[in-house]
Residue, then its C-alpha position, 0 to 999 in steps of 0.5 A: x516495492x513493499x516494506x516497513x521499518x524492518x525490511x524492503x522488498x522489490x519486485x519489478x513487473x511490466x504493469x502497475x495493477x492490483x493483480x501484480x501487487x497481490x501476486x507480490x504479496x502472495x509470492x512465492x506461492x502460485x495458488x488461487x483460493x476463493x474463500x470468504x474474503x474473496x467472496x466479500x471482495x466480489x460482493x463489494x466490487x459489484x461482480x455481476x450475479x450471473x458470474x457470482x452464482x457460478x462460483x463456490x467459496x471455501x478454503x480449498x485451493x482451486x488450482x496452481x499457476x496462471x494457465x490452470x486458473x485461465x482454464x478454470x475461468x473458461x470452464x465456468x464461462x467467465x470470459x469478459x475482461x471485467x469479470x476475469x479481472x475481478x474474480x482473479x483479484x478476489x482469488x489472489x486476495x483469498x490466497x494472500x490471506x490463506x497464507x497468513x496475511x491478516x485481513x487487518x493489515x494496514x497498507x499506507x500508500x499514495x492513493x494509487x488504486x492498486x494499493x487500496x486493499x485490506x485496511x488502507x491508509x493515505x499519505x498526507x503529503x500526497x494529498x496536500x499536493x492537490x492543494x498545492x497545485x491550485x493556483x487560483x484564478x483570482x487573488x481571493x481564490x489564491x488567498x482561500x487556498x493558502x489559508x486552507x494549506x495553513x490550516x492543513x499543516x497546523x492539523x498535520x502538526x497536531x497529528x504528529x504530537x498525537x502520535x507521540x502521546x496518543x489518547x482515545x479521549x482526543x479522537x472526537x476532537x480530531x474528528x470535529x476539527x477535520x470536519x471543520x477544516x475540510x468540510x468548508x465550501x467556497x463560492x466561485x471556487x469550485x477547484x478548491x471545493x473539489x479538492x476539499x471533497x477528496x479530503x472528506x471522501x477519504x477521511x477514514x484513510x487519512x485519520x487511520x493514525x488515530x486508531x494506530x498511532x505508530x502508523x506514519x503520516x506519509x510514505x517518505x520512507x518508501x519514497x526514499x527506499x525506491x529512489x535508488x531504483x528510479x535513479x538507476x532506471x533513468x540512467x540505464x533505461x532497464x535491464x536487458x534480461x529478466x534474470x538481471x532485473x531479478x538480481x537487481x531487485x534482490x540485491x537492492x532489497x537486501x541492501x535496504x533491509x540490512x540498512x534498516x536492521x543496522x547491518x553492513x551490507x558488505x559484511x552481510x555479503x561476506x558472511x554469506x559467501x563464507x557461510x558463517x554466522x557473523x550476520x544472522x539470518x535476516x528473516x529471523x532478525x525481522x521476526x524477533x524485532x517484529x515480536x518486540x514492537x507494535x505491528x508494523x504497517x506495509x508501505x507501498 
């Protein structure tokens, strides 16, 4: 599922992988492109030089469809699982950007590896759960953990106030405060120290809101959007056929999108069946409203 304040899009797949997520962003296209962004991706992810030197990078579409892409890789003798995965991810990323997705797109997620793309931002609620899970082996450790949770929520509240009235002059203070809270170290409390290191390692992703105040601090909206899908899956297991799964995803996405845009889903369906314009074309509404607001991040 991807979405923001203006739309929700669902597409179920068999695997939770970065390739599947990139294919979702690329949909409905099926091309593979190794452009400069794909090259930068491969360089940052450490593709072996013996494979990297076999590739050429341009805006040219290499091929269409998975079978043609597999043939292309085999022709270059890129057959090891790691190399195939990295080059495929890079070519999908290149295609996504070639079709108009900006490299500066902000993706807010719970931290699952497949979503760490473009400009990534982390959900504070999911990060706080790491602290909440610490029970502590001694009263002192429990006290330290509770103190950190109190400091975290106080800092979180300050970020909420910042979003309402952002000021560039406040950013250095937020950075210093973050370092003071999450840069602490405690003797005989390695579990807490390990969690604090996670916060410091992901500081840029947690403080992305300082650069973009309209960015939510959590993924609660996405969690709410997907809850009905999860509930149906728990009750019925799954659909019997791919067409049923596609129909379910399509109609849930339309229902959620109508709700975000303030339209009745029933009136939307009636309007489409009658072929009238009682409810306008949803993509047109999304484009119009997006043009009037600050760029919306994607939530995954």
